[in-house]
C-alpha positions in Angstrom: 52.5 -29.5 81.9 53.2 -26.8 79.7 56.1 -26.3 77.2 58.0 -23.7 78.8 61.8 -23.2 79.1 62.1 -24.2 82.8 59.8 -27.5 82.2 62.2 -28.1 79.3 65.2 -27.6 81.4 63.8 -30.1 84.5 63.2 -32.4 81.7 66.7 -32.4 80.6 68.2 -32.7 83.8 67.0 -36.1 84.1 69.6 -37.0 81.4 72.5 -35.1 83.3 76.1 -36.0 82.3 75.0 -38.0 79.3 76.0 -37.2 75.8 72.7 -36.3 74.3 72.4 -32.6 73.6 72.1 -31.3 70.2 71.3 -28.5 67.9 68.1 -30.3 65.9 68.8 -28.6 63.0 72.3 -29.9 62.5 72.2 -33.3 61.5 75.8 -34.7 61.7 76.4 -32.8 65.5 78.3 -35.0 67.9 75.8 -35.0 70.9 77.4 -32.9 73.8 77.1 -33.6 77.5 74.1 -32.2 79.4 75.9 -30.1 82.1 76.2 -26.8 83.7 77.9 -25.1 80.8 75.2 -26.0 78.4 72.1 -25.4 80.8 71.9 -21.6 80.3 68.6 -20.3 78.6 69.9 -20.2 75.1 71.3 -23.9 75.4 68.0 -25.4 76.7 66.1 -23.4 74.3 67.7 -24.1 71.3 68.5 -27.9 71.7 67.0 -31.5 71.9 67.8 -34.4 73.5 68.5 -37.5 71.2 67.4 -40.6 72.8 66.5 -44.1 72.3 62.8 -45.4 71.7 61.9 -48.3 74.1 60.9 -50.1 71.3 64.7 -50.5 70.6 65.4 -51.9 74.0 68.5 -54.1 74.3 68.5 -57.4 76.0 70.9 -56.4 78.3 69.0 -53.6 79.5 65.6 -56.0 79.8 68.0 -58.4 81.9 69.2 -55.4 84.2 65.7 -54.4 85.0 64.5 -57.8 85.4 66.3 -59.1 88.5 63.4 -58.5 90.9 61.2 -61.0 89.0 60.7 -64.6 90.0 62.8 -66.8 87.9 64.4 -63.8 86.1 63.7 -62.6 82.6 62.9 -66.0 81.2 59.6 -66.2 83.0 58.3 -63.0 81.7 57.4 -61.3 78.4 57.9 -57.6 77.9 55.1 -55.7 76.3 55.6 -52.5 74.3 52.8 -50.1 73.4 53.8 -47.9 70.5 50.6 -45.9 71.4 52.0 -44.5 74.6 55.7 -45.4 74.8 54.8 -47.6 77.9 56.0 -51.0 78.7 54.9 -53.7 81.1 55.6 -57.3 81.9 53.4 -60.1 81.7 54.3 -63.7 83.6 54.4 -66.6 81.4 52.4 -69.6 82.0 52.6 -71.2 85.5 53.6 -68.1 87.7 51.1 -66.9 90.3 51.4 -63.3 89.2 50.2 -62.4 85.7 50.7 -58.6 84.9 52.7 -55.8 86.4 55.0 -52.5 85.8 58.2 -51.8 86.5 59.1 -49.7 89.5 60.5 -46.2 89.8 64.3 -47.7 90.1 63.7 -49.4 86.4 62.8 -46.0 85.0 65.9 -44.4 86.4 68.1 -46.9 85.2 66.4 -46.7 81.6 66.8 -42.8 81.6 70.5 -43.5 82.6 70.7 -45.6 79.5 69.5 -43.0 77.4 66.0 -44.3 76.7 62.9 -42.0 76.2 60.2 -42.0 78.8 57.2 -40.0 79.7 57.6 -37.4 82.3 55.6 -35.5 84.7 52.5 -36.6 82.7 54.1 -35.7 79.4 54.2 -38.4 76.8 57.0 -39.3 74.5 55.0 -38.5 71.5 54.5 -34.9 72.9 57.7 -34.5 74.2 58.7 -34.8 70.2 56.1 -32.2 69.2 57.5 -29.7 71.9 61.1 -30.3 70.5 62.4 -31.5 73.5 63.5 -34.9 72.2 64.4 -36.4 68.5 64.5 -40.2 68.6 67.6 -42.1 67.5 67.3 -44.0 64.5 
């Protein structure tokens, strides 16, 4: 997918309503809420989203996406790959299933919590290169 204003606006819409919208050159800017008033061509072209890296995922968020696993989250290990900003789960010893990936609802949940995720074939690293995303510290 190309780095176009239209694609950037579609990407931003995934985080609609969240206070993640900033001018990247203004260091101490309070993030603004993504919404109708900021989605004009100037706003989209000149802003980025401040998002969290999956490597900093909270225990609470892990538990919230782990409800579908047999035995709960204490039976699985979460594996994060910094190379492609992806993650999956691996069952601990004693379970039939050995490995799996998260469902779409899990990705929706993580986006709702402000995590950076691949989108439409665009990796998080590419989103950063495009200037669409800046990872929070």
